[in-house]
PASE-193785 format. One line per 2 residues: number of its first residue (from 1); for each residue z, y, x of C-alpha. Coordinates in steps of 0.02 Angstrom, whole numbers, plus 50000, padded with zeros to 5 digits. Each point is the difference from the previous one (the first is absolute). Example, Ala and Ser with C-alpha at 12.3 -4.5 7.8 and 13.67 -1.06 7.14 Angstrom:
2
1) 50390/49775/50615; 49967/50172/50069
This chain:
56
1) 58523/48757/59804; 49890/50124/49907
3) 50103/50151/50053; 49977/49962/50185
5) 49815/49962/49977; 49974/50162/49905
7) 50092/50100/50134; 49885/49924/50131
9) 49845/50046/49899; 49948/49826/49945
11) 49906/49985/49834; 49998/49810/49993
13) 50106/49860/50077; 49939/49821/50019
15) 50140/49871/50000; 49988/49820/50062
17) 50137/49929/49890; 50106/49845/50000
19) 49956/49910/49837; 50180/50014/49940
21) 50001/50189/50030; 49839/50031/49904
23) 50088/50032/49832; 50106/50136/50082
25) 49846/50093/50064; 49907/49977/49835
27) 50148/50074/49907; 49993/50151/50117
29) 49817/50030/49952; 49902/49901/50130
31) 49849/49897/49946; 49939/49836/50072
33) 49833/50019/50088; 49983/49834/50091
35) 50082/49887/50128; 50046/50034/50181
37) 49948/49828/50062; 49859/49913/49904
39) 50058/49830/49939; 50184/50047/50010
41) 50103/50085/49867; 50048/50164/50085
43) 49964/50140/49875; 49915/50159/50059
45) 50059/50146/49896; 49942/50181/49987
47) 50123/50137/49960; 49931/50171/49950
49) 50120/50126/50074; 49918/50149/49915
51) 50014/49920/49827; 50184/49959/50029
53) 50033/50180/50055; 49913/50068/49846
55) 50114/49896/49887; 50157/50077/50074
């Protein structure tokens, strides 16, 4: 995911995640910043593409 985003020039990706997929994205370096639908458990995650690229 981060390689394609970096190639396209994105610095940040926002992900509306399935609740069961949230641990996968968190393990990749995303952080939870809210919910997609208020009142419903759909995590909104932020992934910093530049930070991920710097760690490689």
